[in-house]
C-alpha positions as CSV (number, residue, x, y, z in Angstrom):
1,X,-148.7,109.8,-69.2
2,X,-146.7,109.1,-72.4
3,X,-146.6,105.4,-71.7
4,X,-150.3,105.3,-71.1
5,X,-150.9,107.2,-74.3
6,X,-148.7,104.8,-76.2
7,X,-150.6,101.8,-74.7
8,X,-153.9,103.4,-75.8
9,X,-152.7,103.9,-79.3
10,X,-151.4,100.3,-79.5
11,X,-154.8,99.0,-78.1
12,X,-156.8,101.1,-80.6
13,X,-154.5,100.0,-83.5
14,X,-155.0,96.3,-82.5
15,X,-158.8,96.7,-82.4
16,X,-158.9,98.4,-85.8
17,X,-156.7,95.7,-87.3
18,X,-159.0,92.9,-86.0
19,X,-162.1,94.7,-87.2
20,X,-160.5,95.3,-90.6
21,X,-159.5,91.7,-91.0
22,X,-162.8,90.3,-90.1
23,X,-164.7,92.8,-92.3
24,X,-162.6,91.6,-95.2
25,X,-163.2,87.9,-94.4
26,X,-166.9,88.5,-94.1
27,X,-167.3,90.6,-97.3
28,X,-165.2,88.4,-99.6
29,X,-167.9,85.6,-99.9
30,X,-170.5,88.4,-100.5
31,X,-168.4,89.9,-103.3
32,X,-168.0,86.4,-104.9
33,X,-171.8,85.9,-104.9
34,X,-172.3,89.4,-106.4
35,X,-170.3,88.3,-109.5
36,X,-173.2,85.9,-110.3
37,X,-175.8,88.7,-110.2
38,X,-177.7,86.7,-107.6
39,X,-177.1,86.2,-103.9
40,X,-177.9,82.9,-102.4
41,X,-179.1,83.9,-98.9
42,X,-179.0,80.3,-97.6
43,X,-175.4,79.9,-98.8
44,X,-174.3,83.2,-97.4
45,X,-175.9,82.5,-94.0
46,X,-174.1,79.2,-93.9
47,X,-170.8,80.8,-94.7
48,X,-171.3,83.6,-92.2
49,X,-172.4,81.2,-89.6
50,X,-169.2,79.2,-90.2
51,X,-167.2,82.5,-89.8
52,X,-169.1,83.2,-86.6
53,X,-168.0,79.9,-85.1
54,X,-164.4,80.5,-86.3
55,X,-164.4,84.0,-84.6
56,X,-165.9,82.5,-81.3
57,X,-163.2,79.8,-81.3
58,X,-160.5,82.2,-82.1
59,X,-161.3,84.8,-79.4
60,X,-162.3,82.3,-76.7
61,X,-158.8,80.9,-77.0
62,X,-156.9,84.1,-77.7
63,X,-158.5,86.1,-74.9
64,X,-159.0,83.5,-72.3
65,X,-157.9,79.8,-72.7
66,X,-154.3,80.2,-73.9
67,X,-153.3,82.5,-71.1
68,X,-155.5,80.9,-68.4
69,X,-154.6,77.3,-69.1
70,X,-152.0,76.8,-71.8
71,X,-149.4,79.3,-70.4
72,X,-149.9,77.9,-66.9
73,X,-149.3,74.3,-68.3
74,X,-152.9,73.2,-67.5
75,X,-153.0,71.2,-70.7
76,X,-155.9,69.0,-69.7
77,X,-158.1,72.0,-68.8
78,X,-157.1,73.6,-72.1
79,X,-158.2,70.4,-74.0
80,X,-161.5,70.1,-72.0
81,X,-162.2,73.8,-72.6
82,X,-161.9,73.4,-76.3
83,X,-164.0,70.1,-76.4
84,X,-166.8,71.9,-74.6
85,X,-166.3,74.9,-76.9
86,X,-166.5,72.7,-80.0
87,X,-169.7,71.0,-78.9
88,X,-171.2,74.4,-77.9
89,X,-170.4,76.0,-81.2
90,X,-171.8,73.1,-83.1
91,X,-175.0,73.2,-81.1
92,X,-175.4,77.0,-81.5
93,X,-174.6,76.6,-85.2
94,X,-177.3,73.9,-85.6
95,X,-179.9,76.0,-83.7
96,X,-179.2,79.1,-85.8
97,X,-179.4,77.1,-89.0
98,X,-182.8,75.8,-87.9
99,X,-183.9,79.4,-87.2
100,X,-182.7,80.6,-90.6
101,X,-184.5,77.7,-92.4
102,X,-187.7,78.7,-90.5
103,X,-187.2,82.4,-91.4
104,X,-186.7,81.5,-95.1
105,X,-189.7,79.0,-95.1
106,X,-187.4,76.1,-95.9
107,X,-188.9,72.9,-94.6
108,X,-186.6,70.9,-92.2
109,X,-185.0,67.8,-93.8
110,X,-185.9,64.5,-92.3
111,X,-183.0,63.0,-90.4
112,X,-183.0,59.9,-92.7
113,X,-182.1,62.1,-95.7
114,X,-178.5,62.5,-94.5
115,X,-176.3,59.5,-94.8
116,X,-173.5,58.6,-92.4
117,X,-171.0,59.8,-95.0
118,X,-172.6,63.2,-95.3
119,X,-172.8,63.6,-91.5
120,X,-169.1,62.6,-91.2
121,X,-168.3,65.2,-93.9
122,X,-170.1,68.0,-91.9
123,X,-168.4,66.9,-88.7
124,X,-165.0,66.8,-90.5
125,X,-165.6,70.3,-91.9
126,X,-166.5,71.6,-88.4
127,X,-163.4,70.0,-86.9
128,X,-161.2,71.6,-89.6
129,X,-162.8,75.1,-89.0
130,X,-162.4,74.7,-85.3
131,X,-158.8,73.6,-85.6
132,X,-158.1,76.6,-87.8
133,X,-159.6,78.9,-85.2
134,X,-157.5,77.4,-82.4
135,X,-154.4,77.4,-84.6
136,X,-154.8,81.0,-85.6
137,X,-155.3,82.1,-82.0
138,X,-152.2,80.1,-80.9
139,X,-150.1,81.6,-83.7
140,X,-151.2,85.2,-83.1
141,X,-150.9,84.8,-79.3
142,X,-147.4,83.4,-79.7
143,X,-146.3,86.3,-81.8
144,X,-147.8,88.7,-79.3
145,X,-146.1,86.8,-76.5
146,X,-142.7,87.1,-78.2
147,X,-143.3,90.8,-78.8
148,X,-144.1,91.3,-75.1
149,X,-140.9,89.4,-74.1
150,X,-138.9,91.5,-76.5
151,X,-140.4,94.7,-75.1
152,X,-139.8,93.6,-71.5
153,X,-136.2,92.8,-72.5
154,X,-135.8,96.2,-74.1
155,X,-137.4,97.8,-71.0
156,X,-135.0,95.9,-68.7
157,X,-132.0,96.9,-70.9
158,X,-133.2,100.5,-70.8
159,X,-133.6,100.4,-67.0
160,X,-130.1,98.8,-66.6
161,X,-128.7,101.5,-68.8
162,X,-130.3,104.2,-66.6
163,X,-129.0,102.5,-63.5
164,X,-125.5,102.3,-65.0
165,X,-125.7,106.0,-66.0
166,X,-126.8,106.9,-62.5
167,X,-123.9,104.8,-61.1
168,X,-121.6,106.9,-63.3
169,X,-122.8,110.0,-61.5
170,X,-121.2,108.7,-58.3
171,X,-118.2,107.1,-59.8
172,X,-116.2,110.3,-59.5
173,X,-114.1,109.4,-56.5
174,X,-115.2,111.2,-53.3
175,X,-111.6,112.0,-52.5
176,X,-111.5,114.3,-55.6
177,X,-114.1,116.5,-53.9
178,X,-112.3,116.4,-50.6
179,X,-108.9,117.2,-52.2
180,X,-110.5,120.0,-54.1
181,X,-112.0,121.5,-50.9
182,X,-108.6,121.2,-49.2
183,X,-107.0,123.0,-52.2
184,X,-109.6,125.7,-52.1
185,X,-109.0,126.1,-48.4
186,X,-105.3,126.7,-49.1
187,X,-106.1,129.1,-51.9
188,X,-108.2,131.3,-49.6
189,X,-105.0,132.6,-47.9
190,X,-103.0,132.8,-51.1
191,X,-105.4,134.0,-53.7
192,X,-109.0,134.7,-52.6
193,X,-110.0,135.5,-56.2
194,X,-108.8,132.1,-57.4
195,X,-110.5,130.4,-54.4
196,X,-113.8,132.0,-55.4
197,X,-113.4,130.8,-59.0
198,X,-112.6,127.2,-57.7
199,X,-115.7,127.2,-55.4
200,X,-117.8,128.4,-58.3
201,X,-116.4,125.6,-60.6
202,X,-117.0,123.0,-57.9
203,X,-120.6,124.1,-57.3
204,X,-121.3,123.8,-61.0
205,X,-119.9,120.3,-61.1
206,X,-121.9,119.1,-58.1
207,X,-125.1,120.7,-59.5
208,X,-124.5,118.9,-62.8
209,X,-123.7,115.5,-61.2
210,X,-126.7,115.7,-58.9
211,X,-129.4,117.5,-60.8
212,X,-128.7,118.7,-64.3
213,X,-128.1,115.3,-66.0
214,X,-131.3,113.5,-65.2
215,X,-132.3,113.2,-68.9
216,X,-131.3,110.1,-70.9
217,X,-129.3,112.3,-73.2
218,X,-127.8,115.8,-72.7
219,X,-126.2,118.3,-74.9
220,X,-122.5,118.0,-75.6
221,X,-121.9,121.6,-74.6
222,X,-123.1,120.7,-71.0
223,X,-120.8,117.7,-70.9
224,X,-117.8,119.8,-72.2
225,X,-118.5,122.5,-69.5
226,X,-118.4,119.7,-66.9
227,X,-115.1,118.5,-68.3
228,X,-113.7,122.0,-68.3
229,X,-114.6,122.5,-64.7
230,X,-113.2,119.1,-63.8
231,X,-109.9,119.9,-65.5
232,X,-109.6,123.3,-63.9
233,X,-110.1,121.9,-60.4
234,X,-107.7,119.0,-61.0
235,X,-105.0,121.5,-62.0
236,X,-105.2,123.1,-58.5
237,X,-103.5,120.0,-57.0
238,X,-100.9,119.5,-59.8
239,X,-97.4,120.7,-59.7
240,X,-95.5,122.6,-62.3
241,X,-94.0,119.3,-63.7
242,X,-97.4,118.2,-64.9
243,X,-98.3,119.6,-68.3
244,X,-102.0,119.5,-69.4
245,X,-103.5,120.4,-72.7
246,X,-107.2,120.2,-73.4
247,X,-108.6,121.3,-76.8
248,X,-112.4,121.5,-76.7
249,X,-114.5,122.6,-79.7
250,X,-116.8,125.6,-79.5
251,X,-119.2,124.3,-82.1
252,X,-121.2,121.1,-81.1
253,X,-123.6,120.8,-84.1
254,X,-126.5,119.9,-81.8
255,X,-124.6,116.8,-80.6
256,X,-126.2,114.9,-77.7
257,X,-124.9,112.0,-75.7
258,X,-125.6,110.1,-72.4
259,X,-124.5,112.2,-69.4
260,X,-121.0,111.7,-67.9
261,X,-120.0,109.4,-70.8
262,X,-116.7,111.2,-71.6
263,X,-115.5,112.0,-68.1
264,X,-114.3,108.4,-67.3
265,X,-111.5,108.6,-69.8
266,X,-110.5,112.0,-68.6
267,X,-110.6,111.0,-65.0
268,X,-108.4,107.9,-65.7
269,X,-105.9,110.0,-67.5
270,X,-105.4,112.2,-64.4
271,X,-105.5,109.2,-62.1
272,X,-102.9,107.2,-63.8
273,X,-101.0,109.8,-65.9
274,X,-99.4,111.8,-63.1
275,X,-95.9,110.6,-61.9
276,X,-95.1,112.1,-58.6
277,X,-91.9,114.3,-58.8
278,X,-91.4,113.6,-62.5
279,X,-92.4,115.2,-65.8
280,X,-95.9,114.1,-66.8
281,X,-98.3,115.1,-69.5
282,X,-102.0,114.8,-70.2
283,X,-103.4,115.9,-73.6
284,X,-106.9,115.7,-74.8
285,X,-108.3,116.6,-78.2
286,X,-112.0,116.6,-78.9
287,X,-113.3,117.3,-82.4
288,X,-116.9,117.4,-83.5
289,X,-118.4,117.4,-87.0
290,X,-122.0,117.0,-88.1
291,X,-121.4,113.3,-88.4
292,X,-119.4,112.3,-85.3
293,X,-117.4,113.1,-82.2
294,X,-113.8,112.1,-81.8
295,X,-112.0,112.1,-78.5
296,X,-108.2,111.3,-78.3
297,X,-106.7,111.4,-74.8
298,X,-103.0,110.6,-74.1
299,X,-101.2,110.4,-70.8
300,X,-97.9,109.3,-69.4
301,X,-98.1,105.9,-67.6
302,X,-97.3,105.9,-63.9
303,X,-95.1,102.8,-63.6
304,X,-94.9,103.3,-59.8
305,X,-98.4,101.8,-59.5
306,X,-96.9,98.4,-60.1
307,X,-96.6,96.0,-63.0
308,X,-100.4,95.7,-63.4
309,X,-101.8,97.9,-66.1
310,X,-104.1,100.0,-64.0
311,X,-104.8,102.5,-66.8
312,X,-108.0,100.6,-67.3
313,X,-109.3,101.1,-63.7
314,X,-111.4,103.9,-62.3
315,X,-114.8,103.6,-64.1
316,X,-113.3,100.7,-66.0
317,X,-113.3,100.2,-69.8
318,X,-115.5,97.2,-69.4
319,X,-118.3,99.3,-67.8
320,X,-117.7,102.0,-70.4
321,X,-118.0,99.5,-73.2
322,X,-121.2,98.3,-71.7
323,X,-122.7,101.7,-71.6
324,X,-121.6,102.4,-75.2
325,X,-123.0,99.0,-76.4
326,X,-126.4,99.8,-74.8
327,X,-126.6,103.3,-76.2
328,X,-124.8,103.0,-79.6
329,X,-124.8,99.3,-80.5
330,X,-122.0,98.7,-83.0
331,X,-121.9,102.3,-84.3
332,X,-119.2,103.5,-81.9
333,X,-115.4,102.9,-81.7
334,X,-113.3,102.7,-78.6
335,X,-109.7,101.6,-78.7
336,X,-106.7,101.9,-76.4
337,X,-103.0,101.5,-77.0
338,X,-99.7,101.7,-75.0
339,X,-96.5,103.0,-76.5
340,X,-93.5,101.6,-74.5
341,X,-91.0,103.9,-76.2
342,X,-92.7,107.1,-75.0
343,X,-94.3,105.5,-72.0
344,X,-97.7,106.8,-73.0
345,X,-101.2,105.5,-72.9
346,X,-103.8,106.6,-75.6
347,X,-107.5,106.2,-75.7
348,X,-109.6,106.9,-78.8
349,X,-113.3,107.2,-78.8
350,X,-115.6,107.9,-81.8
351,X,-119.3,108.5,-81.4
352,X,-121.9,109.0,-84.2
353,X,-124.1,112.1,-84.0
354,X,-127.5,110.7,-83.3
355,X,-129.0,114.1,-83.2
356,X,-128.5,114.9,-86.9
């Protein structure tokens, strides 16, 4: 409905623009005549007739010939169409001129009164006007065509962004949910109250992933609630040797962002920051101002995964960069660093507040 309304507004605006331009073109010669305190009806009729031929040439090409023949590379048909159009416009122009002369009681001129040079001049003038009409239609049609291509490109980019966001919804590894269910099953015998809390957190996460984040942008508070539930459930499967610290702001200043945009960095921290049987740590600090959001997440590096730096896996920084590029352009900052001395990996993300 919104798209249809936008198309109607664009169509109405285009019509009004065309009408306004042609009214200006038609009235200018009349205003020039008015300055002389006398209007030459024969001259004005000749000028308006020329403008009529120009308009017919323009719209015949703009609305039909360019798209039907030129865009389909039927160049011969396009040339033949315009030759026939030129002859037809000149014939109609001559017929209307005769009708105007008759209405104004102007006797027709004998054919011998016009020399070959005068006839050539008239034909040359008609060719110039016709070429101007064709050229104007080609220029405006080209601009419209480029705009349509750009709109299609933007639409495809937007659809791609939506597809990538939808993909993010299912990037949370399925084994996370299975492991969480197993942990909840174990908790039932040990602490039924904690098991109930875990089930409640899991249900809220699944509802958010499947239903609550269908909008292009969601509130930061919803995203932070999701992260909090994610962290609380992940802690169920961690031992006492894993230290986690998450500092999440209470004030969000109306901040909005694409759904599930922050969770990839958090998930990767848990995935690659826990060293089995050893001391590990994961810290996350999120600060929000009216201007921007800053996320700094640091985790120990699990060197038992092999020599390959797998801290970039999971959702993948490349995909995350792609989503950020599409949504924020060049106004965001995402950087990562490794500190060999402390064996830690740090990710920094800064996002502007587009809702301000």
